[in-house]
Short mmCIF file of the C-alpha atoms (twelve columns), coordinates in Angstrom:
data_MODEL
# 
_entry.id   MODEL 
# 
loop_
_atom_site.group_PDB 
_atom_site.id 
_atom_site.type_symbol 
_atom_site.label_atom_id 
_atom_site.label_alt_id 
_atom_site.label_comp_id 
_atom_site.label_asym_id 
_atom_site.label_seq_id 
_atom_site.Cartn_x 
_atom_site.Cartn_y 
_atom_site.Cartn_z 
_atom_site.pdbx_PDB_model_num 
ATOM 1   C CA . UNK A 1   105.988 106.718 106.454 1 
ATOM 2   C CA . UNK A 2   104.906 105.539 103.134 1 
ATOM 3   C CA . UNK A 3   103.718 108.942 101.721 1 
ATOM 4   C CA . UNK A 4   107.075 110.880 103.499 1 
ATOM 5   C CA . UNK A 5   108.771 112.835 100.290 1 
ATOM 6   C CA . UNK A 6   112.415 112.105 99.222  1 
ATOM 7   C CA . UNK A 7   114.097 114.132 100.676 1 
ATOM 8   C CA . UNK A 8   113.350 113.533 104.050 1 
ATOM 9   C CA . UNK A 9   113.664 109.947 103.382 1 
ATOM 10  C CA . UNK A 10  117.128 110.200 101.736 1 
ATOM 11  C CA . UNK A 11  117.827 112.036 105.698 1 
ATOM 12  C CA . UNK A 12  116.610 109.181 106.819 1 
ATOM 13  C CA . UNK A 13  118.091 106.815 105.270 1 
ATOM 14  C CA . UNK A 14  121.264 108.448 105.641 1 
ATOM 15  C CA . UNK A 15  121.199 108.218 109.759 1 
ATOM 16  C CA . UNK A 16  120.831 104.489 109.274 1 
ATOM 17  C CA . UNK A 17  116.643 104.194 108.926 1 
ATOM 18  C CA . UNK A 18  116.281 101.250 107.223 1 
ATOM 19  C CA . UNK A 19  112.561 101.201 107.062 1 
ATOM 20  C CA . UNK A 20  113.254 104.822 105.119 1 
ATOM 21  C CA . UNK A 21  115.599 103.210 102.601 1 
ATOM 22  C CA . UNK A 22  113.843 100.682 102.074 1 
ATOM 23  C CA . UNK A 23  111.024 102.355 100.959 1 
ATOM 24  C CA . UNK A 24  113.650 104.511 98.836  1 
ATOM 25  C CA . UNK A 25  114.768 101.532 97.466  1 
ATOM 26  C CA . UNK A 26  111.288 100.138 96.285  1 
ATOM 27  C CA . UNK A 27  110.394 103.755 95.031  1 
ATOM 28  C CA . UNK A 28  113.762 103.991 92.682  1 
ATOM 29  C CA . UNK A 29  115.090 100.820 92.349  1 
ATOM 30  C CA . UNK A 30  113.428 99.659  88.684  1 
ATOM 31  C CA . UNK A 31  114.394 103.106 87.400  1 
ATOM 32  C CA . UNK A 32  117.672 103.250 88.186  1 
ATOM 33  C CA . UNK A 33  118.196 99.698  87.333  1 
ATOM 34  C CA . UNK A 34  116.628 100.390 83.800  1 
ATOM 35  C CA . UNK A 35  118.718 103.693 83.280  1 
ATOM 36  C CA . UNK A 36  121.607 102.118 84.093  1 
ATOM 37  C CA . UNK A 37  120.861 99.209  81.016  1 
ATOM 38  C CA . UNK A 38  120.314 101.770 78.677  1 
ATOM 39  C CA . UNK A 39  123.465 103.088 79.401  1 
ATOM 40  C CA . UNK A 40  125.787 99.958  80.177  1 
ATOM 41  C CA . UNK A 41  123.483 97.293  77.777  1 
ATOM 42  C CA . UNK A 42  125.029 95.318  80.659  1 
ATOM 43  C CA . UNK A 43  122.912 93.467  82.488  1 
ATOM 44  C CA . UNK A 44  125.046 92.275  85.150  1 
ATOM 45  C CA . UNK A 45  127.037 96.095  85.159  1 
ATOM 46  C CA . UNK A 46  123.351 97.281  85.591  1 
ATOM 47  C CA . UNK A 47  122.820 95.195  88.643  1 
ATOM 48  C CA . UNK A 48  126.383 96.120  89.947  1 
ATOM 49  C CA . UNK A 49  125.421 99.744  89.246  1 
ATOM 50  C CA . UNK A 50  122.167 99.896  90.923  1 
ATOM 51  C CA . UNK A 51  123.819 98.188  94.367  1 
ATOM 52  C CA . UNK A 52  126.562 100.812 94.254  1 
ATOM 53  C CA . UNK A 53  124.250 103.320 93.945  1 
ATOM 54  C CA . UNK A 54  122.267 102.286 97.160  1 
ATOM 55  C CA . UNK A 55  125.195 101.450 98.920  1 
ATOM 56  C CA . UNK A 56  126.609 105.187 98.631  1 
ATOM 57  C CA . UNK A 57  123.211 106.509 99.332  1 
ATOM 58  C CA . UNK A 58  123.311 104.425 102.854 1 
ATOM 59  C CA . UNK A 59  126.920 104.898 103.752 1 
ATOM 60  C CA . UNK A 60  126.228 108.712 103.187 1 
ATOM 61  C CA . UNK A 61  129.402 108.312 100.636 1 
ATOM 62  C CA . UNK A 62  127.467 111.246 98.404  1 
ATOM 63  C CA . UNK A 63  124.861 113.579 98.926  1 
ATOM 64  C CA . UNK A 64  121.440 114.995 97.986  1 
ATOM 65  C CA . UNK A 65  121.424 118.718 98.583  1 
ATOM 66  C CA . UNK A 66  117.461 119.826 98.011  1 
ATOM 67  C CA . UNK A 67  117.542 123.554 96.963  1 
ATOM 68  C CA . UNK A 68  119.721 121.864 93.738  1 
ATOM 69  C CA . UNK A 69  117.257 119.625 92.104  1 
ATOM 70  C CA . UNK A 70  115.163 116.789 92.666  1 
ATOM 71  C CA . UNK A 71  116.183 113.641 94.557  1 
ATOM 72  C CA . UNK A 72  115.282 111.858 91.360  1 
ATOM 73  C CA . UNK A 73  117.166 113.987 89.439  1 
ATOM 74  C CA . UNK A 74  120.170 113.508 91.583  1 
ATOM 75  C CA . UNK A 75  119.637 109.922 92.199  1 
ATOM 76  C CA . UNK A 76  120.311 109.699 87.810  1 
ATOM 77  C CA . UNK A 77  122.923 111.524 87.971  1 
ATOM 78  C CA . UNK A 78  124.698 109.508 90.486  1 
ATOM 79  C CA . UNK A 79  123.642 106.406 88.410  1 
ATOM 80  C CA . UNK A 80  124.900 108.072 85.489  1 
ATOM 81  C CA . UNK A 81  128.321 108.523 86.597  1 
ATOM 82  C CA . UNK A 82  128.175 105.320 88.402  1 
ATOM 83  C CA . UNK A 83  127.853 103.286 84.673  1 
ATOM 84  C CA . UNK A 84  130.382 105.650 83.202  1 
ATOM 85  C CA . UNK A 85  132.864 104.556 85.625  1 
ATOM 86  C CA . UNK A 86  131.958 100.978 85.340  1 
ATOM 87  C CA . UNK A 87  132.086 100.732 81.243  1 
ATOM 88  C CA . UNK A 88  135.539 102.864 81.749  1 
ATOM 89  C CA . UNK A 89  136.944 100.945 84.475  1 
ATOM 90  C CA . UNK A 90  135.891 97.222  82.588  1 
ATOM 91  C CA . UNK A 91  136.399 98.507  78.844  1 
ATOM 92  C CA . UNK A 92  134.545 94.951  78.382  1 
ATOM 93  C CA . UNK A 93  134.104 95.919  74.511  1 
ATOM 94  C CA . UNK A 94  136.903 97.121  73.894  1 
ATOM 95  C CA . UNK A 95  135.984 96.516  70.609  1 
ATOM 96  C CA . UNK A 96  132.800 98.139  69.948  1 
ATOM 97  C CA . UNK A 97  133.182 102.163 70.231  1 
ATOM 98  C CA . UNK A 98  131.982 104.038 73.533  1 
ATOM 99  C CA . UNK A 99  129.061 105.608 73.587  1 
ATOM 100 C CA . UNK A 100 128.778 109.409 72.426  1 
ATOM 101 C CA . UNK A 101 129.198 111.877 75.234  1 
ATOM 102 C CA . UNK A 102 126.076 113.393 73.149  1 
ATOM 103 C CA . UNK A 103 123.975 109.648 73.155  1 
ATOM 104 C CA . UNK A 104 124.739 109.939 76.897  1 
ATOM 105 C CA . UNK A 105 122.853 113.455 77.525  1 
ATOM 106 C CA . UNK A 106 120.346 112.868 74.830  1 
ATOM 107 C CA . UNK A 107 119.532 109.500 77.054  1 
ATOM 108 C CA . UNK A 108 120.037 111.480 80.535  1 
ATOM 109 C CA . UNK A 109 117.402 114.498 79.137  1 
ATOM 110 C CA . UNK A 110 115.074 111.538 78.047  1 
ATOM 111 C CA . UNK A 111 115.243 110.054 81.661  1 
ATOM 112 C CA . UNK A 112 114.994 112.930 83.070  1 
ATOM 113 C CA . UNK A 113 111.921 113.736 81.156  1 
ATOM 114 C CA . UNK A 114 109.612 110.987 82.085  1 
ATOM 115 C CA . UNK A 115 111.105 111.134 85.683  1 
ATOM 116 C CA . UNK A 116 109.200 114.853 84.998  1 
ATOM 117 C CA . UNK A 117 106.703 113.825 83.753  1 
ATOM 118 C CA . UNK A 118 105.949 110.949 85.883  1 
ATOM 119 C CA . UNK A 119 106.311 113.409 89.002  1 
ATOM 120 C CA . UNK A 120 103.746 115.881 87.673  1 
ATOM 121 C CA . UNK A 121 101.272 112.503 87.441  1 
ATOM 122 C CA . UNK A 122 101.591 111.979 91.090  1 
ATOM 123 C CA . UNK A 123 101.109 115.866 91.616  1 
ATOM 124 C CA . UNK A 124 97.979  115.899 89.582  1 
ATOM 125 C CA . UNK A 125 97.074  111.700 90.608  1 
ATOM 126 C CA . UNK A 126 97.455  113.456 95.055  1 
ATOM 127 C CA . UNK A 127 95.646  116.803 93.660  1 
ATOM 128 C CA . UNK A 128 92.978  114.832 92.454  1 
ATOM 129 C CA . UNK A 129 92.015  112.984 95.576  1 
ATOM 130 C CA . UNK A 130 91.704  116.532 97.309  1 
ATOM 131 C CA . UNK A 131 88.849  116.983 95.228  1 
ATOM 132 C CA . UNK A 132 85.133  116.686 96.668  1 
ATOM 133 C CA . UNK A 133 84.065  112.966 95.286  1 
ATOM 134 C CA . UNK A 134 81.593  114.132 92.958  1 
ATOM 135 C CA . UNK A 135 84.224  116.526 91.175  1 
ATOM 136 C CA . UNK A 136 86.303  114.278 91.454  1 
ATOM 137 C CA . UNK A 137 84.282  111.439 89.641  1 
ATOM 138 C CA . UNK A 138 83.685  114.578 86.770  1 
ATOM 139 C CA . UNK A 139 87.434  115.095 86.358  1 
ATOM 140 C CA . UNK A 140 87.603  111.087 85.633  1 
ATOM 141 C CA . UNK A 141 84.909  111.205 82.920  1 
ATOM 142 C CA . UNK A 142 85.780  113.925 81.714  1 
ATOM 143 C CA . UNK A 143 89.325  113.826 81.334  1 
ATOM 144 C CA . UNK A 144 90.314  109.995 81.820  1 
ATOM 145 C CA . UNK A 145 87.546  108.245 80.065  1 
ATOM 146 C CA . UNK A 146 87.460  111.023 77.481  1 
ATOM 147 C CA . UNK A 147 83.533  111.784 78.014  1 
ATOM 148 C CA . UNK A 148 81.685  114.962 76.245  1 
ATOM 149 C CA . UNK A 149 80.217  117.424 78.497  1 
ATOM 150 C CA . UNK A 150 76.801  115.860 77.716  1 
ATOM 151 C CA . UNK A 151 77.255  112.471 77.921  1 
ATOM 152 C CA . UNK A 152 78.590  113.018 81.612  1 
ATOM 153 C CA . UNK A 153 74.888  115.358 81.660  1 
ATOM 154 C CA . UNK A 154 73.484  112.007 80.261  1 
ATOM 155 C CA . UNK A 155 75.553  109.281 82.506  1 
ATOM 156 C CA . UNK A 156 75.240  111.434 85.266  1 
ATOM 157 C CA . UNK A 157 71.643  112.286 85.338  1 
ATOM 158 C CA . UNK A 158 72.976  116.139 85.884  1 
ATOM 159 C CA . UNK A 159 72.178  119.129 84.254  1 
ATOM 160 C CA . UNK A 160 74.568  120.018 81.899  1 
ATOM 161 C CA . UNK A 161 75.474  123.526 83.436  1 
ATOM 162 C CA . UNK A 162 75.893  121.488 86.638  1 
ATOM 163 C CA . UNK A 163 78.774  119.667 84.969  1 
ATOM 164 C CA . UNK A 164 80.208  122.361 83.582  1 
ATOM 165 C CA . UNK A 165 80.554  124.385 86.887  1 
ATOM 166 C CA . UNK A 166 81.663  121.042 88.530  1 
ATOM 167 C CA . UNK A 167 84.518  120.895 85.832  1 
ATOM 168 C CA . UNK A 168 85.502  124.490 86.394  1 
ATOM 169 C CA . UNK A 169 85.420  124.395 90.208  1 
ATOM 170 C CA . UNK A 170 87.623  121.282 90.123  1 
ATOM 171 C CA . UNK A 171 90.268  122.521 87.304  1 
ATOM 172 C CA . UNK A 172 89.952  125.728 90.079  1 
ATOM 173 C CA . UNK A 173 90.443  123.729 93.038  1 
ATOM 174 C CA . UNK A 174 93.496  121.490 91.177  1 
ATOM 175 C CA . UNK A 175 95.215  124.461 90.515  1 
ATOM 176 C CA . UNK A 176 95.417  125.906 93.791  1 
ATOM 177 C CA . UNK A 177 96.424  122.810 94.843  1 
ATOM 178 C CA . UNK A 178 99.307  121.987 92.578  1 
ATOM 179 C CA . UNK A 179 99.993  125.750 92.885  1 
ATOM 180 C CA . UNK A 180 100.639 124.731 96.418  1 
ATOM 181 C CA . UNK A 181 102.831 121.709 95.673  1 
ATOM 182 C CA . UNK A 182 105.144 123.952 93.836  1 
ATOM 183 C CA . UNK A 183 103.933 123.335 90.635  1 
ATOM 184 C CA . UNK A 184 105.310 122.071 87.602  1 
ATOM 185 C CA . UNK A 185 107.956 123.628 85.350  1 
ATOM 186 C CA . UNK A 186 107.296 123.502 81.447  1 
ATOM 187 C CA . UNK A 187 110.772 123.529 80.062  1 
# 
């Protein structure tokens, strides 16, 4: 069940499936805490926010709709709203000005971009795993270890044309795998 998508896990968790809930918790607890902490600047409040968000998720008092966006963005919106509610409720720092609305929107944008990149990185990683072993090795050397095509040819004892062909074919396959998974938005 570890590789189940978030929407399916959410539906199972809302139906009180403990293992699905635990997987979602493990996937998102750190992200939610760090986001809540950035908004509240208080560890205790951030921990409360995390707890409240997951209680809402477990009790089904907030509903995710897949057609409206990604699960992680929805979860961050729930977290943001809860963190702001907690700040207002506790009014711990009356002598300090509240965070400006624009600052909160900017923070949300930064975190959403981080989550989007994380999702894209996972999609790329999963797509690379779909490649043949020889293509995976070439992509790893070229893109992740930053070797030139000539150095790859020398290291793998392959003709330069073969290296170029494998890179081209691997990129074609990656593009196809990613397109099947829904692609990326370029916002």
